[in-house]
C-alpha positions as CSV (number, residue, x, y, z in Angstrom):
1,M,-121.4,-78.4,-96.9
2,G,-123.3,-79.9,-94.2
3,L,-122.8,-82.7,-91.9
4,A,-124.9,-85.1,-89.7
5,V,-124.7,-88.1,-87.8
6,H,-127.6,-90.2,-87.6
7,P,-129.2,-90.2,-84.0
8,D,-128.9,-94.0,-83.7
9,F,-125.0,-94.0,-84.5
10,P,-123.4,-96.3,-84.4
11,K,-126.4,-98.7,-84.3
12,K,-127.2,-97.5,-87.7
13,P,-123.9,-96.2,-89.0
14,F,-124.9,-93.3,-91.3
15,I,-123.4,-90.2,-92.2
16,Y,-125.4,-87.7,-94.2
17,A,-123.2,-85.0,-96.3
18,M,-124.8,-82.1,-98.3
19,H,-122.8,-81.3,-101.5
20,T,-123.0,-79.2,-104.6
21,Y,-122.7,-81.0,-108.1
22,K,-122.9,-79.9,-111.8
23,K,-125.2,-81.3,-114.3
24,E,-124.6,-80.0,-117.7
25,D,-124.7,-76.4,-117.2
26,S,-126.7,-76.4,-113.9
27,L,-125.6,-76.5,-110.4
28,Y,-127.7,-78.5,-107.6
29,N,-127.5,-79.4,-104.0
30,R,-128.3,-82.8,-102.7
31,V,-127.7,-84.7,-99.5
32,I,-126.5,-88.1,-99.6
33,R,-126.1,-90.9,-96.9
34,L,-122.6,-92.5,-96.3
35,R,-122.3,-95.8,-94.5
36,D,-119.5,-96.1,-91.9
37,A,-117.1,-98.8,-93.1
38,K,-114.4,-98.4,-90.4
39,D,-111.7,-97.0,-92.4
40,K,-113.9,-95.6,-95.0
41,G,-117.2,-94.1,-95.9
42,I,-119.5,-95.9,-98.9
43,V,-122.3,-94.0,-100.5
44,D,-125.5,-95.6,-99.3
45,K,-128.1,-93.3,-101.2
46,I,-129.0,-90.3,-101.9
47,V,-131.8,-88.8,-99.3
48,I,-132.6,-85.5,-101.5
49,D,-131.8,-84.1,-104.8
50,K,-132.2,-81.3,-107.3
51,I,-132.1,-78.3,-104.7
52,P,-131.3,-75.3,-106.5
53,G,-127.3,-74.8,-106.4
54,G,-125.3,-71.8,-106.9
55,R,-121.9,-70.1,-106.0
56,L,-123.6,-68.4,-103.2
57,H,-126.6,-68.5,-101.2
58,N,-126.6,-72.2,-101.0
59,G,-127.8,-72.5,-97.2
60,G,-126.1,-76.0,-96.7
61,R,-126.6,-76.9,-92.9
62,I,-128.0,-80.1,-92.1
63,A,-129.0,-81.4,-88.7
64,F,-131.4,-84.1,-87.1
65,G,-134.2,-82.8,-84.7
66,P,-135.4,-84.0,-80.9
67,D,-138.0,-85.6,-83.6
68,G,-135.3,-87.7,-85.4
69,M,-136.0,-86.2,-88.5
70,L,-133.3,-84.5,-90.8
71,Y,-133.9,-80.7,-91.5
72,I,-131.9,-79.0,-94.2
73,T,-131.4,-75.2,-94.9
74,T,-131.3,-74.3,-98.6
75,G,-130.4,-70.8,-100.1
76,E,-132.5,-68.9,-102.8
77,I,-129.3,-68.7,-104.9
78,F,-129.9,-64.8,-105.7
79,E,-133.2,-65.9,-107.3
80,A,-135.4,-64.2,-104.6
81,D,-138.5,-65.2,-106.1
82,L,-137.8,-69.1,-105.2
83,A,-138.1,-68.3,-101.8
84,Q,-142.0,-67.4,-102.1
85,D,-142.4,-70.6,-104.5
86,L,-143.6,-73.8,-102.6
87,R,-142.9,-75.8,-105.6
88,S,-139.3,-75.0,-105.5
89,Y,-136.9,-76.5,-102.6
90,G,-134.8,-73.1,-102.6
91,G,-135.3,-70.4,-99.8
92,K,-136.4,-72.9,-97.4
93,I,-136.1,-75.4,-94.4
94,L,-136.7,-79.1,-95.8
95,R,-137.8,-82.0,-93.4
96,I,-137.2,-85.6,-94.1
97,T,-137.0,-88.7,-92.6
98,P,-133.4,-90.5,-92.1
99,D,-134.5,-92.5,-95.2
100,G,-135.3,-89.6,-97.3
101,D,-139.0,-90.0,-97.2
102,I,-141.5,-86.9,-96.6
103,P,-143.2,-87.2,-93.2
104,K,-146.7,-87.6,-92.8
105,N,-147.0,-84.6,-90.8
106,N,-145.0,-82.0,-92.8
107,P,-147.5,-78.9,-93.5
108,F,-147.5,-79.0,-97.1
109,K,-149.1,-82.1,-98.8
110,D,-146.1,-84.6,-100.4
111,S,-143.6,-82.0,-99.9
112,P,-140.3,-81.7,-97.8
113,V,-140.9,-77.9,-97.1
114,Y,-141.1,-77.2,-93.4
115,S,-140.8,-73.2,-93.8
116,Y,-140.2,-70.6,-96.4
117,G,-139.7,-67.5,-97.4
118,H,-135.9,-67.4,-96.3
119,R,-132.8,-65.8,-98.3
120,N,-130.2,-67.8,-96.9
121,P,-130.6,-69.7,-93.7
122,Q,-126.9,-70.6,-92.5
123,G,-127.6,-72.4,-89.0
124,I,-130.1,-74.3,-87.0
125,A,-130.3,-75.3,-83.5
126,W,-133.2,-76.7,-81.1
127,H,-133.7,-74.9,-77.4
128,P,-132.7,-77.6,-75.3
129,E,-135.9,-77.9,-72.8
130,A,-138.7,-76.3,-75.3
131,N,-137.2,-78.0,-78.3
132,D,-138.4,-75.3,-80.3
133,L,-136.2,-74.6,-83.6
134,F,-134.0,-71.5,-84.2
135,S,-132.4,-70.7,-87.3
136,S,-129.9,-67.7,-88.5
137,E,-130.1,-66.4,-91.8
138,H,-128.6,-63.6,-93.9
139,G,-130.3,-60.4,-95.0
140,P,-129.6,-58.8,-98.4
141,S,-125.9,-57.7,-99.4
142,G,-127.2,-55.1,-102.0
143,E,-130.4,-56.9,-103.2
144,F,-133.1,-54.2,-103.6
145,L,-130.5,-51.5,-102.5
146,R,-130.3,-53.0,-99.2
147,F,-128.0,-54.3,-97.0
148,G,-127.7,-55.7,-93.4
149,N,-131.0,-57.1,-91.6
150,D,-129.3,-60.3,-90.7
151,E,-131.7,-62.3,-88.7
152,I,-132.3,-65.2,-85.5
153,N,-135.6,-66.9,-86.4
154,I,-137.7,-69.1,-84.3
155,I,-139.0,-71.6,-87.2
156,Q,-142.8,-72.5,-87.1
157,K,-144.0,-75.5,-89.2
158,G,-145.5,-74.2,-92.5
159,K,-144.8,-70.4,-91.7
160,N,-143.7,-67.7,-94.3
161,Y,-140.6,-65.7,-92.9
162,G,-140.9,-63.1,-95.7
163,W,-138.2,-62.7,-98.1
164,P,-138.3,-61.1,-100.6
165,D,-141.5,-59.7,-99.7
166,V,-140.1,-58.2,-96.3
167,I,-137.1,-57.1,-95.4
168,G,-136.3,-57.3,-91.7
169,R,-139.2,-56.7,-89.5
170,G,-142.4,-55.8,-91.7
171,K,-145.0,-56.4,-89.0
172,K,-147.2,-58.1,-91.6
173,P,-149.4,-60.7,-90.2
174,Q,-149.1,-63.3,-93.1
175,Y,-145.1,-63.2,-92.4
176,V,-143.2,-64.3,-89.2
177,D,-141.0,-61.3,-88.1
178,P,-137.6,-62.2,-87.0
179,F,-136.8,-62.7,-83.1
180,I,-133.4,-61.0,-83.4
181,L,-132.7,-58.6,-85.8
182,W,-129.1,-56.9,-86.7
183,E,-129.5,-54.0,-88.8
184,K,-125.8,-53.6,-89.5
185,T,-124.3,-56.3,-91.5
186,T,-123.4,-59.3,-89.0
187,P,-123.8,-62.6,-91.4
188,P,-124.8,-65.0,-89.0
189,S,-123.9,-68.7,-89.7
190,G,-123.5,-71.9,-87.8
191,M,-125.2,-71.9,-84.1
192,T,-125.9,-74.0,-81.2
193,F,-127.3,-74.0,-77.7
194,Y,-124.7,-75.2,-75.0
195,Q,-125.8,-78.0,-72.9
196,G,-122.7,-79.4,-71.3
197,E,-121.5,-79.3,-67.6
198,R,-117.8,-78.5,-68.4
199,L,-118.8,-74.7,-69.2
200,R,-121.7,-74.4,-66.6
201,H,-122.2,-70.9,-66.4
202,L,-122.8,-71.0,-70.2
203,R,-125.5,-73.8,-70.1
204,G,-128.6,-72.9,-72.0
205,D,-126.8,-70.0,-74.0
206,L,-127.2,-69.7,-77.7
207,F,-124.0,-69.2,-79.8
208,V,-123.7,-68.0,-83.1
209,A,-120.8,-67.6,-85.4
210,T,-120.7,-65.0,-87.7
211,L,-118.9,-63.9,-90.9
212,G,-118.4,-60.5,-91.8
213,A,-118.8,-59.2,-88.1
214,E,-116.0,-62.2,-87.4
215,A,-117.6,-62.5,-83.7
216,L,-118.7,-65.4,-81.8
217,I,-122.0,-64.3,-80.3
218,R,-123.2,-65.2,-77.1
219,I,-127.2,-64.9,-76.7
220,R,-128.7,-65.5,-73.1
221,L,-132.4,-66.4,-73.4
222,K,-135.3,-66.9,-70.9
223,K,-138.1,-69.2,-72.1
224,E,-141.6,-67.3,-71.0
225,V,-145.0,-68.7,-71.4
226,S,-145.5,-68.0,-75.1
227,N,-142.4,-66.6,-76.5
228,Y,-138.5,-66.1,-75.4
229,R,-136.8,-63.1,-73.9
230,V,-133.4,-61.7,-74.8
231,I,-131.6,-61.4,-71.3
232,R,-128.1,-60.4,-72.8
233,I,-126.0,-60.5,-76.1
234,E,-122.2,-60.7,-75.9
235,R,-119.8,-60.1,-78.9
236,W,-116.5,-62.3,-78.0
237,F,-113.3,-61.8,-80.1
238,S,-114.2,-58.8,-81.9
239,R,-113.9,-55.1,-81.0
240,D,-116.4,-54.1,-83.8
241,Y,-118.0,-55.4,-87.0
242,K,-114.8,-55.9,-88.8
243,R,-111.9,-56.5,-86.6
244,G,-112.2,-60.0,-85.0
245,R,-109.3,-61.9,-83.4
246,Y,-109.5,-65.0,-85.8
247,G,-111.6,-63.4,-88.7
248,R,-114.7,-65.0,-90.5
249,L,-116.4,-67.9,-88.2
250,R,-118.4,-70.5,-89.9
251,D,-119.7,-72.8,-87.2
252,V,-119.7,-73.6,-83.8
253,V,-120.4,-76.7,-81.8
254,E,-120.6,-78.5,-78.4
255,G,-117.9,-81.3,-78.5
256,P,-118.4,-84.5,-76.8
257,D,-116.0,-83.6,-74.3
258,G,-118.2,-80.7,-73.0
259,A,-115.9,-78.1,-74.7
260,L,-117.2,-75.3,-77.3
261,Y,-115.5,-75.4,-80.6
262,F,-115.4,-72.9,-83.4
263,L,-114.4,-73.0,-86.8
264,T,-112.5,-70.1,-88.8
265,N,-113.5,-69.7,-92.9
266,N,-111.0,-67.2,-94.0
267,R,-110.4,-69.3,-97.3
268,D,-113.9,-68.9,-98.6
269,G,-113.1,-66.1,-101.1
270,R,-114.4,-63.4,-98.9
271,G,-111.9,-63.6,-96.0
272,S,-108.4,-62.7,-95.6
273,P,-106.5,-65.8,-94.8
274,R,-103.7,-65.7,-92.0
275,Q,-100.9,-67.9,-91.5
276,G,-102.4,-71.2,-90.7
277,D,-105.7,-70.9,-91.7
278,D,-108.2,-72.3,-91.4
279,R,-108.3,-73.7,-88.0
280,I,-110.7,-75.1,-85.5
281,Y,-110.4,-73.6,-82.1
282,R,-111.7,-74.9,-78.6
283,I,-113.2,-73.1,-75.5
284,M,-112.6,-74.7,-72.0
285,P,-112.6,-73.6,-68.4
286,Q,-109.4,-71.5,-67.3
287,K,-108.9,-74.0,-64.6
288,E,-109.2,-77.6,-64.7
């Protein structure tokens, strides 16, 4: 599912991968560390294991934060109550050290849980100036007879994001409401803040790949004293919520060349594959 490179690579030649495996009759997710051996990767260690796994709602995004810690999104595998159970790794954002240890300043003693009450968080990205953690999350797809309510959240250490007790904005003090809410089904996936110089007019903007909506969403934000304000939201490559030029979009990243890359995911069992799918696309300036 997810991939991440050690922040001190290649001095510390490690690549991290999250994957699903089956043991007896149960599915689990885990994150392994691979050591770069030039022409191959060698499994170095399992950094975290026994994360609940399923065919859907696996989460799966991993990334190193500005603090050097590894953050891991996990889904509740259609067992909604797991999201509120602090003993379970499902429906959470987890935080561990690069070696798989639990940081001493995690919010819950001896636990990798960083935030909870998540249904299926799919993307994580840090604001380039304030270092605040943003996450994208899927709302219900029929549970409790509800649909849509997809979210962008600003993640705070130790906070409860409400699922399944709250769908969308509950305005209850014990839960954190989403920063951005799409009531119409959008399923956001991977996300990134663009920080490069090659597309200078996009600098500081948040980009979100979406699945069912088949759009690359650009969000322009303004950091205020204690919060953020949305200046503008644009939907790229899609005329409506179902007719995107490229189909389902799984992830978006900034490349080392300063270009913006996005990945289609039409062969995931829910899309309509086109000739040559799936593909990686690159966004560059029109004139260079």
